[in-house]
Biopython code that builds the backbone (N, CA, C, O; Angstrom):
import numpy as np
from Bio.PDB.StructureBuilder import StructureBuilder

atoms = [
    (1, "MET", "N", (92.600, 196.183, 124.770)),
    (1, "MET", "CA", (92.545, 194.763, 124.680)),
    (1, "MET", "C", (93.979, 194.247, 124.827)),
    (1, "MET", "O", (94.885, 194.691, 124.122)),
    (2, "VAL", "N", (94.164, 193.320, 125.738)),
    (2, "VAL", "CA", (95.500, 192.787, 125.998)),
    (2, "VAL", "C", (95.537, 191.324, 125.577)),
    (2, "VAL", "O", (94.722, 190.510, 126.011)),
    (3, "PHE", "N", (96.495, 191.018, 124.729)),
    (3, "PHE", "CA", (96.734, 189.645, 124.311)),
    (3, "PHE", "C", (97.994, 189.172, 125.018)),
    (3, "PHE", "O", (99.096, 189.644, 124.738)),
    (4, "ASN", "N", (97.815, 188.242, 125.928)),
    (4, "ASN", "CA", (98.939, 187.724, 126.706)),
    (4, "ASN", "C", (99.395, 186.404, 126.099)),
    (4, "ASN", "O", (98.750, 185.862, 125.201)),
    (5, "LYS", "N", (100.497, 185.905, 126.592)),
    (5, "LYS", "CA", (101.048, 184.600, 126.213)),
    (5, "LYS", "C", (101.691, 184.596, 124.832)),
    (5, "LYS", "O", (101.709, 183.557, 124.172)),
    (6, "ILE", "N", (102.220, 185.736, 124.379)),
    (6, "ILE", "CA", (102.869, 185.712, 123.078)),
    (6, "ILE", "C", (104.129, 184.846, 123.111)),
    (6, "ILE", "O", (104.620, 184.421, 122.065)),
    (7, "ASP", "N", (104.643, 184.589, 124.299)),
    (7, "ASP", "CA", (105.797, 183.699, 124.421)),
    (7, "ASP", "C", (105.425, 182.255, 124.097)),
    (7, "ASP", "O", (106.288, 181.464, 123.715)),
    (8, "ALA", "N", (104.159, 181.908, 124.244)),
    (8, "ALA", "CA", (103.704, 180.551, 123.976)),
    (8, "ALA", "C", (103.204, 180.377, 122.540)),
    (8, "ALA", "O", (102.886, 179.262, 122.125)),
    (9, "TYR", "N", (103.134, 181.459, 121.790)),
    (9, "TYR", "CA", (102.612, 181.395, 120.432)),
    (9, "TYR", "C", (103.634, 180.754, 119.503)),
    (9, "TYR", "O", (104.814, 181.101, 119.533)),
    (10, "ARG", "N", (103.179, 179.827, 118.689)),
    (10, "ARG", "CA", (104.057, 179.147, 117.734)),
    (10, "ARG", "C", (103.524, 179.359, 116.325)),
    (10, "ARG", "O", (102.381, 179.016, 116.022)),
    (11, "PHE", "N", (104.363, 179.927, 115.469)),
    (11, "PHE", "CA", (104.004, 180.187, 114.084)),
    (11, "PHE", "C", (104.534, 179.061, 113.207)),
    (11, "PHE", "O", (105.712, 178.711, 113.276)),
    (12, "VAL", "N", (103.652, 178.493, 112.379)),
    (12, "VAL", "CA", (104.033, 177.434, 111.453)),
    (12, "VAL", "C", (103.823, 177.971, 110.044)),
    (12, "VAL", "O", (102.689, 178.161, 109.603)),
    (13, "GLN", "N", (104.917, 178.210, 109.349)),
    (13, "GLN", "CA", (104.844, 178.752, 107.991)),
    (13, "GLN", "C", (104.364, 177.670, 107.025)),
    (13, "GLN", "O", (104.875, 176.550, 107.026)),
    (14, "LYS", "N", (103.380, 178.020, 106.206)),
    (14, "LYS", "CA", (102.894, 177.099, 105.183)),
    (14, "LYS", "C", (103.768, 177.221, 103.943)),
    (14, "LYS", "O", (104.351, 178.273, 103.681)),
    (15, "GLU", "N", (103.850, 176.146, 103.194)),
    (15, "GLU", "CA", (104.552, 176.187, 101.911)),
    (15, "GLU", "C", (103.765, 177.089, 100.963)),
    (15, "GLU", "O", (102.543, 177.183, 101.076)),
    (16, "GLU", "N", (104.437, 177.741, 100.046)),
    (16, "GLU", "CA", (103.769, 178.673, 99.128)),
    (16, "GLU", "C", (102.722, 177.977, 98.277)),
    (16, "GLU", "O", (101.702, 178.577, 97.940)),
    (17, "ASP", "N", (102.960, 176.714, 97.922)),
    (17, "ASP", "CA", (102.018, 175.998, 97.060)),
    (17, "ASP", "C", (100.973, 175.206, 97.846)),
    (17, "ASP", "O", (100.191, 174.463, 97.254)),
    (18, "ASP", "N", (100.951, 175.356, 99.164)),
    (18, "ASP", "CA", (99.977, 174.663, 100.010)),
    (18, "ASP", "C", (98.636, 175.384, 99.918)),
    (18, "ASP", "O", (98.511, 176.530, 100.348)),
    (19, "LEU", "N", (97.640, 174.712, 99.359)),
    (19, "LEU", "CA", (96.329, 175.322, 99.156)),
    (19, "LEU", "C", (95.321, 174.939, 100.232)),
    (19, "LEU", "O", (94.152, 175.316, 100.145)),
    (20, "THR", "N", (95.750, 174.207, 101.227)),
    (20, "THR", "CA", (94.836, 173.837, 102.301)),
    (20, "THR", "C", (94.479, 175.086, 103.109)),
    (20, "THR", "O", (95.263, 176.033, 103.182)),
    (21, "PRO", "N", (93.292, 175.078, 103.711)),
    (21, "PRO", "CA", (92.909, 176.249, 104.517)),
    (21, "PRO", "C", (93.907, 176.497, 105.648)),
    (21, "PRO", "O", (94.440, 175.566, 106.250)),
    (22, "GLY", "N", (94.136, 177.755, 105.909)),
    (22, "GLY", "CA", (95.046, 178.118, 106.990)),
    (22, "GLY", "C", (94.443, 177.832, 108.354)),
    (22, "GLY", "O", (93.223, 177.754, 108.497)),
    (23, "THR", "N", (95.285, 177.678, 109.340)),
    (23, "THR", "CA", (94.862, 177.473, 110.717)),
    (23, "THR", "C", (95.405, 178.615, 111.554)),
    (23, "THR", "O", (96.133, 179.469, 111.048)),
    (24, "LYS", "N", (95.057, 178.634, 112.820)),
    (24, "LYS", "CA", (95.548, 179.721, 113.676)),
    (24, "LYS", "C", (97.062, 179.690, 113.816)),
    (24, "LYS", "O", (97.675, 180.721, 114.093)),
    (25, "GLU", "N", (97.674, 178.528, 113.628)),
    (25, "GLU", "CA", (99.131, 178.429, 113.707)),
    (25, "GLU", "C", (99.822, 178.994, 112.473)),
    (25, "GLU", "O", (101.026, 179.249, 112.494)),
    (26, "ASN", "N", (99.059, 179.193, 111.392)),
    (26, "ASN", "CA", (99.624, 179.712, 110.145)),
    (26, "ASN", "C", (99.546, 181.227, 110.048)),
    (26, "ASN", "O", (99.866, 181.796, 109.005)),
    (27, "ILE", "N", (99.131, 181.877, 111.103)),
    (27, "ILE", "CA", (99.058, 183.333, 111.126)),
    (27, "ILE", "C", (100.209, 183.837, 111.991)),
    (27, "ILE", "O", (100.354, 183.438, 113.146)),
    (28, "SER", "N", (101.011, 184.705, 111.424)),
    (28, "SER", "CA", (102.154, 185.230, 112.178)),
    (28, "SER", "C", (101.683, 186.233, 113.217)),
    (28, "SER", "O", (100.568, 186.748, 113.133)),
    (29, "LEU", "N", (102.516, 186.503, 114.176)),
    (29, "LEU", "CA", (102.194, 187.471, 115.218)),
    (29, "LEU", "C", (102.010, 188.863, 114.612)),
    (29, "LEU", "O", (101.154, 189.627, 115.060)),
    (30, "ASP", "N", (102.806, 189.193, 113.599)),
    (30, "ASP", "CA", (102.650, 190.488, 112.929)),
    (30, "ASP", "C", (101.292, 190.586, 112.237)),
    (30, "ASP", "O", (100.656, 191.640, 112.259)),
    (31, "GLU", "N", (100.852, 189.492, 111.626)),
    (31, "GLU", "CA", (99.534, 189.491, 110.991)),
    (31, "GLU", "C", (98.434, 189.668, 112.032)),
    (31, "GLU", "O", (97.455, 190.375, 111.794)),
    (32, "LEU", "N", (98.598, 189.025, 113.183)),
    (32, "LEU", "CA", (97.610, 189.191, 114.254)),
    (32, "LEU", "C", (97.564, 190.634, 114.738)),
    (32, "LEU", "O", (96.493, 191.178, 115.006)),
    (33, "LYS", "N", (98.738, 191.245, 114.847)),
    (33, "LYS", "CA", (98.797, 192.629, 115.312)),
    (33, "LYS", "C", (98.094, 193.580, 114.347)),
    (33, "LYS", "O", (97.617, 194.640, 114.753)),
    (34, "ASN", "N", (98.031, 193.205, 113.082)),
    (34, "ASN", "CA", (97.374, 194.052, 112.079)),
    (34, "ASN", "C", (95.978, 193.561, 111.720)),
    (34, "ASN", "O", (95.362, 194.072, 110.785)),
    (35, "SER", "N", (95.480, 192.583, 112.448)),
    (35, "SER", "CA", (94.176, 192.007, 112.135)),
    (35, "SER", "C", (93.046, 192.872, 112.694)),
    (35, "SER", "O", (93.286, 193.896, 113.334)),
    (36, "TRP", "N", (91.832, 192.446, 112.442)),
    (36, "TRP", "CA", (90.648, 193.163, 112.923)),
    (36, "TRP", "C", (90.627, 193.217, 114.446)),
    (36, "TRP", "O", (90.094, 194.168, 115.018)),
    (37, "MET", "N", (91.202, 192.210, 115.117)),
    (37, "MET", "CA", (91.200, 192.206, 116.588)),
    (37, "MET", "C", (91.955, 193.400, 117.135)),
    (37, "MET", "O", (91.523, 194.040, 118.093)),
    (38, "ALA", "N", (93.086, 193.691, 116.517)),
    (38, "ALA", "CA", (93.912, 194.803, 116.987)),
    (38, "ALA", "C", (93.375, 196.147, 116.516)),
    (38, "ALA", "O", (93.719, 197.183, 117.084)),
    (39, "LYS", "N", (92.535, 196.141, 115.484)),
    (39, "LYS", "CA", (92.019, 197.397, 114.948)),
    (39, "LYS", "C", (90.616, 197.703, 115.454)),
    (39, "LYS", "O", (89.937, 198.580, 114.919)),
    (40, "ALA", "N", (90.189, 196.994, 116.465)),
    (40, "ALA", "CA", (88.880, 197.272, 117.062)),
    (40, "ALA", "C", (88.919, 198.667, 117.668)),
    (40, "ALA", "O", (89.946, 199.343, 117.612)),
    (41, "ASN", "N", (87.829, 199.089, 118.232)),
    (41, "ASN", "CA", (87.759, 200.442, 118.788)),
    (41, "ASN", "C", (88.585, 200.617, 120.052)),
    (41, "ASN", "O", (88.650, 201.718, 120.598)),
    (42, "ALA", "N", (89.207, 199.569, 120.516)),
    (42, "ALA", "CA", (90.047, 199.647, 121.713)),
    (42, "ALA", "C", (91.491, 199.381, 121.319)),
    (42, "ALA", "O", (91.750, 198.566, 120.433)),
    (43, "PRO", "N", (92.431, 200.054, 121.962)),
    (43, "PRO", "CA", (93.840, 199.766, 121.663)),
    (43, "PRO", "C", (94.178, 198.334, 122.043)),
    (43, "PRO", "O", (93.639, 197.797, 123.010)),
    (44, "ALA", "N", (95.059, 197.728, 121.290)),
    (44, "ALA", "CA", (95.466, 196.349, 121.558)),
    (44, "ALA", "C", (96.965, 196.307, 121.832)),
    (44, "ALA", "O", (97.752, 196.994, 121.181)),
    (45, "VAL", "N", (97.340, 195.489, 122.805)),
    (45, "VAL", "CA", (98.743, 195.300, 123.150)),
    (45, "VAL", "C", (98.978, 193.797, 123.249)),
    (45, "VAL", "O", (98.197, 193.072, 123.864)),
    (46, "PHE", "N", (100.055, 193.347, 122.641)),
    (46, "PHE", "CA", (100.434, 191.944, 122.682)),
    (46, "PHE", "C", (101.599, 191.810, 123.655)),
    (46, "PHE", "O", (102.672, 192.370, 123.430)),
    (47, "ILE", "N", (101.383, 191.066, 124.737)),
    (47, "ILE", "CA", (102.394, 190.991, 125.796)),
    (47, "ILE", "C", (102.743, 189.553, 126.145)),
    (47, "ILE", "O", (102.051, 188.605, 125.774)),
    (48, "SER", "N", (103.827, 189.434, 126.861)),
    (48, "SER", "CA", (104.185, 188.198, 127.546)),
    (48, "SER", "C", (104.522, 188.600, 128.976)),
    (48, "SER", "O", (105.580, 189.172, 129.240)),
    (49, "ALA", "N", (103.625, 188.300, 129.877)),
    (49, "ALA", "CA", (103.868, 188.633, 131.280)),
    (49, "ALA", "C", (105.033, 187.805, 131.815)),
    (49, "ALA", "O", (105.807, 188.280, 132.646)),
    (50, "ALA", "N", (105.154, 186.580, 131.343)),
    (50, "ALA", "CA", (106.229, 185.696, 131.816)),
    (50, "ALA", "C", (107.604, 186.229, 131.431)),
    (50, "ALA", "O", (108.550, 186.132, 132.213)),
    (51, "ASN", "N", (107.718, 186.793, 130.223)),
    (51, "ASN", "CA", (109.008, 187.301, 129.734)),
    (51, "ASN", "C", (109.131, 188.817, 129.831)),
    (51, "ASN", "O", (110.126, 189.394, 129.393)),
    (52, "ASN", "N", (108.111, 189.462, 130.412)),
    (52, "ASN", "CA", (108.112, 190.918, 130.563)),
    (52, "ASN", "C", (108.182, 191.644, 129.221)),
    (52, "ASN", "O", (108.750, 192.733, 129.143)),
    (53, "GLU", "N", (107.622, 191.066, 128.175)),
    (53, "GLU", "CA", (107.635, 191.671, 126.841)),
    (53, "GLU", "C", (106.471, 192.636, 126.680)),
    (53, "GLU", "O", (105.330, 192.315, 127.014)),
    (54, "ASN", "N", (106.770, 193.806, 126.169)),
    (54, "ASN", "CA", (105.781, 194.842, 125.849)),
    (54, "ASN", "C", (105.014, 195.361, 127.069)),
    (54, "ASN", "O", (103.940, 195.943, 126.918)),
    (55, "ILE", "N", (105.541, 195.163, 128.245)),
    (55, "ILE", "CA", (104.883, 195.651, 129.461)),
    (55, "ILE", "C", (104.934, 197.179, 129.497)),
    (55, "ILE", "O", (103.972, 197.821, 129.919)),
    (56, "LYS", "N", (106.045, 197.759, 129.059)),
    (56, "LYS", "CA", (106.154, 199.222, 129.026)),
    (56, "LYS", "C", (105.125, 199.812, 128.066)),
    (56, "LYS", "O", (104.524, 200.849, 128.349)),
    (57, "GLU", "N", (104.926, 199.146, 126.933)),
    (57, "GLU", "CA", (103.918, 199.603, 125.967)),
    (57, "GLU", "C", (102.522, 199.530, 126.588)),
    (57, "GLU", "O", (101.713, 200.440, 126.413)),
    (58, "LEU", "N", (102.245, 198.448, 127.312)),
    (58, "LEU", "CA", (100.956, 198.296, 127.985)),
    (58, "LEU", "C", (100.749, 199.416, 128.997)),
    (58, "LEU", "O", (99.683, 200.030, 129.035)),
    (59, "ARG", "N", (101.749, 199.682, 129.804)),
    (59, "ARG", "CA", (101.643, 200.753, 130.802)),
    (59, "ARG", "C", (101.417, 202.106, 130.148)),
    (59, "ARG", "O", (100.609, 202.904, 130.623)),
    (60, "ALA", "N", (102.132, 202.364, 129.054)),
    (60, "ALA", "CA", (102.001, 203.652, 128.370)),
    (60, "ALA", "C", (100.589, 203.823, 127.801)),
    (60, "ALA", "O", (99.996, 204.896, 127.914)),
    (61, "LYS", "N", (100.059, 202.772, 127.197)),
    (61, "LYS", "CA", (98.704, 202.864, 126.640)),
    (61, "LYS", "C", (97.670, 203.029, 127.746)),
    (61, "LYS", "O", (96.709, 203.784, 127.594)),
    (62, "MET", "N", (97.861, 202.331, 128.848)),
    (62, "MET", "CA", (96.932, 202.455, 129.969)),
    (62, "MET", "C", (96.986, 203.868, 130.539)),
    (62, "MET", "O", (95.948, 204.452, 130.850)),
    (63, "MET", "N", (98.173, 204.410, 130.676)),
    (63, "MET", "CA", (98.317, 205.764, 131.204)),
    (63, "MET", "C", (97.658, 206.781, 130.287)),
    (63, "MET", "O", (97.020, 207.722, 130.759)),
    (64, "GLU", "N", (97.807, 206.599, 128.977)),
    (64, "GLU", "CA", (97.181, 207.513, 128.024)),
    (64, "GLU", "C", (95.658, 207.452, 128.139)),
    (64, "GLU", "O", (94.995, 208.489, 128.093)),
    (65, "LEU", "N", (95.097, 206.252, 128.288)),
    (65, "LEU", "CA", (93.649, 206.112, 128.437)),
    (65, "LEU", "C", (93.157, 206.747, 129.739)),
    (65, "LEU", "O", (92.099, 207.375, 129.765)),
    (66, "VAL", "N", (93.918, 206.585, 130.804)),
    (66, "VAL", "CA", (93.549, 207.195, 132.084)),
    (66, "VAL", "C", (93.583, 208.719, 131.965)),
    (66, "VAL", "O", (92.689, 209.399, 132.468)),
    (67, "LYS", "N", (94.611, 209.259, 131.301)),
    (67, "LYS", "CA", (94.700, 210.710, 131.098)),
    (67, "LYS", "C", (93.505, 211.225, 130.311)),
    (67, "LYS", "O", (92.897, 212.231, 130.677)),
    (68, "GLN", "N", (93.172, 210.528, 129.221)),
    (68, "GLN", "CA", (92.039, 210.950, 128.400)),
    (68, "GLN", "C", (90.752, 210.980, 129.217)),
    (68, "GLN", "O", (89.980, 211.936, 129.138)),
    (69, "LYS", "N", (90.530, 209.946, 129.989)),
    (69, "LYS", "CA", (89.324, 209.872, 130.813)),
    (69, "LYS", "C", (89.327, 210.982, 131.862)),
    (69, "LYS", "O", (88.305, 211.625, 132.102)),
    (70, "HIS", "N", (90.477, 211.197, 132.479)),
    (70, "HIS", "CA", (90.615, 212.248, 133.492)),
    (70, "HIS", "C", (90.253, 213.609, 132.895)),
    (70, "HIS", "O", (89.511, 214.375, 133.509)),
    (71, "TYR", "N", (90.769, 213.912, 131.710)),
    (71, "TYR", "CA", (90.496, 215.208, 131.082)),
    (71, "TYR", "C", (89.057, 215.316, 130.604)),
    (71, "TYR", "O", (88.534, 216.423, 130.475)),
    (72, "GLN", "N", (88.413, 214.193, 130.342)),
    (72, "GLN", "CA", (86.977, 214.243, 130.011)),
    (72, "GLN", "C", (86.174, 214.623, 131.250)),
    (72, "GLN", "O", (85.238, 215.419, 131.174)),
    (73, "ILE", "N", (86.543, 214.052, 132.378)),
    (73, "ILE", "CA", (85.820, 214.316, 133.622)),
    (73, "ILE", "C", (86.164, 215.697, 134.172)),
    (73, "ILE", "O", (85.292, 216.422, 134.651)),
    (74, "TYR", "N", (87.443, 216.050, 134.097)),
    (74, "TYR", "CA", (87.927, 217.332, 134.621)),
    (74, "TYR", "C", (88.581, 218.131, 133.490)),
    (74, "TYR", "O", (89.809, 218.175, 133.411)),
    (75, "PRO", "N", (87.803, 218.756, 132.624)),
    (75, "PRO", "CA", (88.374, 219.447, 131.461)),
    (75, "PRO", "C", (89.330, 220.577, 131.829)),
    (75, "PRO", "O", (90.238, 220.883, 131.056)),
    (76, "ASN", "N", (89.152, 221.195, 132.971)),
    (76, "ASN", "CA", (90.039, 222.291, 133.375)),
    (76, "ASN", "C", (91.397, 221.780, 133.851)),
    (76, "ASN", "O", (92.337, 222.566, 133.970)),
    (77, "ALA", "N", (91.518, 220.511, 134.120)),
    (77, "ALA", "CA", (92.786, 219.948, 134.581)),
    (77, "ALA", "C", (93.858, 220.058, 133.514)),
    (77, "ALA", "O", (95.036, 220.215, 133.834)),
    (78, "ALA", "N", (93.468, 219.978, 132.258)),
    (78, "ALA", "CA", (94.439, 220.110, 131.159)),
    (78, "ALA", "C", (95.033, 221.512, 131.152)),
    (78, "ALA", "O", (96.224, 221.677, 130.891)),
    (79, "GLU", "N", (94.228, 222.505, 131.432)),
    (79, "GLU", "CA", (94.714, 223.889, 131.481)),
    (79, "GLU", "C", (95.634, 224.099, 132.671)),
    (79, "GLU", "O", (96.598, 224.860, 132.589)),
    (80, "ASP", "N", (95.338, 223.426, 133.779)),
    (80, "ASP", "CA", (96.151, 223.567, 134.984)),
    (80, "ASP", "C", (97.555, 223.000, 134.797)),
    (80, "ASP", "O", (98.483, 223.406, 135.496)),
    (81, "GLN", "N", (97.719, 222.067, 133.863)),
    (81, "GLN", "CA", (99.031, 221.451, 133.603)),
    (81, "GLN", "C", (99.977, 222.416, 132.906)),
    (81, "GLN", "O", (101.194, 222.232, 132.953)),
    (82, "GLN", "N", (99.435, 223.439, 132.263)),
    (82, "GLN", "CA", (100.280, 224.367, 131.490)),
    (82, "GLN", "C", (100.821, 225.465, 132.334)),
    (82, "GLN", "O", (101.547, 226.326, 131.837)),
]
sb = StructureBuilder()
sb.init_structure("model")
sb.init_model(0)
sb.init_chain("A")
sb.init_seg("    ")
for serial, (resi, resn, name, xyz) in enumerate(atoms, 1):
    if name == "N":
        sb.init_residue(resn, " ", resi, " ")
    sb.init_atom(name, np.array(xyz, "f"), 0.0, 1.0, " ", f" {name:<3s}", serial, name[0])
structure = sb.get_structure()
């Protein structure tokens, strides 16, 4: 799961004594990264395509998933690498 546009995300910190319900702007990017969305059964990467942020992480995760799938389809390929 890829979350793009982190460059456009704006975090608004609530006062400690503010008891009003939180909004999506009151959730930090770190909290989002640790939320249920990121912990789903699929890996999650938070990127900014405009600023080239976390693109290497995205590529690495994609490559790992492709390798896993490849070895599921061709189990002997893992042995051939050694």
